[in-house]
C-alpha positions as a printed Julia matrix, in Angstrom:
315×3 Matrix{Float64}:
   9.16  47.7   54.92
  10.72  48.46  51.67
  11.63  44.59  51.09
   8.09  43.66  51.95
   6.65  46.33  49.58
   8.93  45.27  46.72
   8.06  41.68  47.15
   4.26  42.48  46.9
   4.85  44.67  44.05
   6.43  41.8   42.05
   3.75  39.34  43.04
   1.21  42.03  42.03
   2.59  42.41  38.39
   2.73  38.46  38.21
  -1.12  38.39  39.44
  -2.09  41.17  36.86
  -0.34  39.51  33.92
  -2.59  36.24  34.84
  -5.76  38.35  35.13
  -5.27  39.84  31.64
  -4.45  36.26  30.24
  -7.47  34.73  31.87
  -9.96  37.84  30.82
  -8.83  37.44  27.27
  -9.02  33.64  26.67
 -12.3   33.17  28.89
 -14.07  35.87  27.13
 -13.32  34.19  23.75
 -15.02  31.2   24.81
 -18.11  33.12  24.87
 -20.44  32.05  22.06
 -21.11  34.38  18.85
 -19.2   35.98  16.24
 -18.21  39.7   16.43
 -18.39  40.13  12.78
 -21.94  38.88  12.66
 -22.78  41.18  15.51
 -21.29  44.13  13.34
 -22.88  42.99  10.05
 -25.98  41.68  11.37
 -27.89  38.7   10.98
 -28.09  38.7    7.18
 -24.21  38.74   6.97
 -22.75  36.53   4.16
 -19.86  34.16   4.7
 -17.6   36.4    2.27
 -18.33  39.62   4.34
 -17.86  37.66   7.68
 -14.42  36.71   6.48
 -13.7   40.31   5.43
 -14.35  41.65   8.91
 -12.64  39.2   10.6
  -9.75  40.27   8.51
 -10.21  43.73   9.46
 -10.41  43.15  13.01
  -7.61  40.5   13.0
  -9.77  37.75  14.47
  -8.31  35.29  11.66
  -5.05  35.57  13.72
  -4.31  32.72  16.09
  -5.4   33.58  19.63
  -1.92  33.9   21.15
  -1.08  36.7   18.52
  -4.53  38.37  19.03
  -3.83  38.33  22.88
  -0.48  39.95  22.43
  -1.92  42.81  20.12
  -4.86  43.34  22.75
  -2.43  43.63  25.67
  -0.3   46.26  23.71
  -3.44  48.17  23.26
  -4.25  47.62  26.76
  -1.09  48.86  28.21
  -1.51  52.05  26.01
  -5.08  52.66  27.5
  -6.71  51.39  24.53
  -9.59  48.78  25.52
 -11.04  48.73  21.84
 -14.27  49.99  20.69
 -17.98  48.65  21.12
 -19.17  46.7   17.96
 -22.88  47.98  18.76
 -22.58  51.51  19.66
 -19.05  52.28  18.21
 -18.13  53.92  21.7
 -14.69  53.52  23.12
 -14.59  50.89  26.05
 -12.88  53.29  27.88
 -15.26  55.95  27.74
 -17.9   53.29  28.57
 -16.06  52.11  31.7
 -15.37  55.87  32.68
 -19.09  56.69  32.56
 -20.37  53.57  34.48
 -17.48  52.82  36.88
 -18.08  55.61  39.07
 -21.57  54.63  39.89
 -20.08  51.29  41.17
 -17.28  53.1   43.17
 -20.17  55.29  44.96
 -22.2   52.55  45.52
 -19.6   50.27  47.23
 -18.3   53.1   48.85
 -21.66  54.26  50.6
 -22.58  50.62  51.34
 -19.31  50.11  53.28
 -19.86  53.28  55.02
 -23.31  52.0   56.13
 -21.82  48.59  57.18
 -18.99  50.05  59.26
 -21.37  52.73  60.64
 -23.63  50.0   61.8
 -21.34  46.99  62.26
 -18.62  48.57  64.59
 -20.64  50.05  67.22
 -22.86  47.13  67.38
 -19.64  44.79  67.8
 -18.29  47.28  70.39
 -21.42  47.2   72.61
 -22.04  43.51  72.25
 -18.56  42.69  73.0
 -18.44  44.66  76.3
 -20.99  42.13  77.82
 -20.82  38.83  75.69
 -23.75  36.36  75.85
 -25.86  38.73  77.72
 -29.15  40.48  76.06
 -27.77  42.96  73.61
 -25.35  40.62  72.39
 -27.62  37.77  71.77
 -30.25  40.23  70.03
 -27.83  41.64  67.87
 -26.3   38.19  66.88
 -29.66  36.77  66.2
 -30.66  39.78  64.07
 -27.44  39.9   62.19
 -27.82  35.79  61.29
 -31.39  36.85  60.0
 -30.07  39.43  57.52
 -27.48  36.75  56.33
 -30.4   34.6   54.91
 -31.58  37.67  52.99
 -29.62  37.55  49.58
 -29.6   41.02  47.64
 -32.12  39.7   44.96
 -34.71  39.32  47.4
 -33.75  42.08  49.69
 -33.93  44.63  46.92
 -37.57  43.94  45.49
 -38.74  43.86  49.31
 -37.11  47.16  49.92
 -38.35  48.91  46.78
 -41.8   47.97  47.54
 -41.71  48.95  51.31
 -39.52  51.98  51.18
 -39.93  53.37  47.41
 -43.33  52.24  46.24
 -45.71  52.15  49.66
 -43.92  55.0   51.56
 -41.87  56.97  49.16
 -39.13  57.28  51.45
 -36.55  56.62  48.48
 -37.1   57.09  44.98
 -37.74  53.93  42.86
 -35.73  52.1   40.01
 -34.36  54.13  37.21
 -33.82  57.46  39.31
 -30.12  57.77  39.2
 -28.83  61.37  38.93
 -25.01  62.04  38.5
 -23.37  63.18  41.59
 -22.09  66.28  39.52
 -25.42  67.27  38.46
 -27.47  67.04  41.86
 -25.57  66.19  44.8
 -28.36  65.1   47.33
 -30.63  64.04  44.52
 -27.84  61.35  43.91
 -27.11  60.64  47.51
 -31.08  60.22  47.97
 -31.2   57.67  44.92
 -28.28  55.94  45.9
 -29.0   55.16  49.49
 -31.46  52.27  48.84
 -29.4   50.37  46.53
 -26.27  51.06  49.22
 -28.29  49.6   52.0
 -29.43  46.36  49.95
 -25.72  45.96  49.14
 -24.58  46.83  52.87
 -26.57  44.07  54.49
 -24.34  41.13  53.91
 -21.07  43.41  54.96
 -22.73  44.3   58.1
 -23.22  40.68  59.03
 -19.47  39.71  58.55
 -18.0   42.72  59.98
 -20.18  42.36  63.2
 -19.33  38.82  63.75
 -15.54  39.11  63.0
 -15.02  42.19  65.03
 -17.32  40.85  67.99
 -15.2   37.67  68.14
 -11.93  39.34  68.03
 -13.01  41.98  70.58
 -14.08  39.36  73.05
 -10.54  37.59  72.81
  -8.55  40.76  73.03
 -10.52  41.74  76.09
  -9.08  38.54  77.7
  -5.52  39.29  76.96
  -2.83  40.32  79.82
  -2.24  43.7   78.56
  -6.19  44.47  78.92
  -5.97  43.36  82.41
  -3.15  45.37  83.2
  -4.89  48.35  81.58
  -7.8   47.49  84.06
  -5.44  47.42  86.77
  -4.26  50.79  86.36
  -7.83  52.27  86.69
  -8.53  52.95  82.9
 -12.33  53.29  82.07
 -13.82  50.61  79.92
 -14.39  53.15  77.44
 -10.73  54.06  77.18
  -9.56  50.56  77.07
 -12.19  49.39  74.31
 -11.17  52.15  72.08
  -7.6   53.0   72.95
  -6.43  49.33  73.72
  -8.63  46.81  72.06
  -9.96  47.93  68.89
  -6.77  48.38  66.96
  -5.46  45.01  67.37
  -8.84  43.56  66.82
  -9.43  45.1   63.26
  -6.88  43.37  61.37
  -9.6   40.5   60.66
 -11.88  43.33  59.67
  -9.47  44.71  57.22
  -9.0   41.5   55.71
 -12.64  40.72  55.33
 -13.19  44.3   54.05
 -10.45  43.63  51.27
 -11.68  40.16  50.36
 -15.16  41.51  50.34
 -14.69  43.76  47.72
 -14.89  41.09  45.04
 -18.31  39.81  46.19
 -19.22  43.62  46.75
 -18.84  44.12  43.2
 -20.7   41.24  42.21
 -23.26  41.85  44.39
 -23.29  45.49  42.98
 -24.03  44.01  39.49
 -27.18  42.45  40.85
 -28.38  45.58  42.63
 -27.67  47.59  39.46
 -29.44  45.23  37.55
 -32.62  45.09  39.64
 -32.67  48.95  40.33
 -31.63  49.9   36.77
 -28.48  51.81  37.81
 -26.28  52.53  34.82
 -23.05  51.18  36.24
 -20.81  48.44  35.17
 -23.13  45.72  36.13
 -26.05  47.11  33.99
 -23.79  47.77  31.29
 -22.1   44.14  31.43
 -25.5   42.63  31.26
 -26.37  44.69  28.24
 -23.13  43.78  26.48
 -23.54  40.08  27.13
 -27.05  40.38  25.58
 -25.78  41.97  22.66
 -22.66  39.7   22.04
 -20.47  42.94  22.36
 -17.62  40.98  23.7
 -14.82  43.83  23.51
 -17.2   45.56  25.89
 -17.4   42.49  28.1
 -14.0   41.87  27.92
 -12.81  45.52  28.99
 -15.39  45.57  31.89
 -14.14  42.19  33.26
 -10.5   43.22  32.99
 -11.13  46.64  34.89
 -13.15  44.89  37.35
 -10.5   42.04  38.09
  -7.69  44.53  38.16
  -9.56  46.75  40.44
 -10.11  43.81  42.98
  -6.4   42.69  42.88
  -5.37  46.65  43.48
  -7.66  46.86  46.4
  -6.43  43.47  48.1
  -2.77  44.85  47.53
  -3.84  48.12  49.25
  -5.39  46.11  52.11
  -2.18  44.05  52.53
  -0.2   47.31  52.96
  -2.68  48.33  55.64
  -1.93  45.08  57.14
   1.52  45.99  57.5
   0.6   49.52  59.18
  -1.88  48.04  61.54
   0.55  45.18  62.9
   4.05  45.88  61.7
   5.04  42.36  62.33
   3.68  41.16  58.92
   5.97  43.44  57.18
   8.92  41.95  59.27
   7.83  38.68  58.6
């Protein structure tokens, strides 16, 4: 196990280096000049050159990268050209909203997908299995940018079950008001995950229930419920964990869309605002934080694989 973790840590550090490299150089391909953003549209060539010198933008890109990387390693992601707020404080204020949205959406997804898969796998190709499969496929055809306006119209405007857009309240300020406001965007974000998790777990459970050790458990007189939960669920959940880890990237991207549509002040909403204002330091910081978060989550999922199935670590 220790050797396996050491290898994964070395790979993690290498991936994080390339993530920082890609983040820096890709963001610098964006159009616009930070000096013009700072000085305004009436900036003269002389003033632009002075600001470029002050910011170090007249240096070669590789030199700018190592200066930026050194600052990042010290916890300094720069300062917004528009609001003059540090990127760290911007991310600190916005990122908890994304984390809360992803966590709530995944709780909703697992609470719906797992019971559905357990029930459907007990009698495959029967009535419940067919209806649940057809229903989840119907959900798969509905992307967040279509589902969000429809649910807002149905659940917020017409029936007032949930508050509408721009109704976010911080968790520390009013707990239940925050949860109430976050449920609608979390439901929108969870729809795609429900479909994926249901299909994966259902198929793996059906395959596991055909194994010899399940037949032996039945021969011992164990109930179907005990067999399903005690013997079949754990070996069938490896693909589910893998999907949850890989799904983090698309979840964050989906959260960006949901935040923009429902005006949640998370990283997605902040990123769109920064792009429209040519505030590339904020864009660079947000992209780096999101990329590093995705890499770390996938590392944790790999570790969970070794716990669920120790053969992975031995290999």
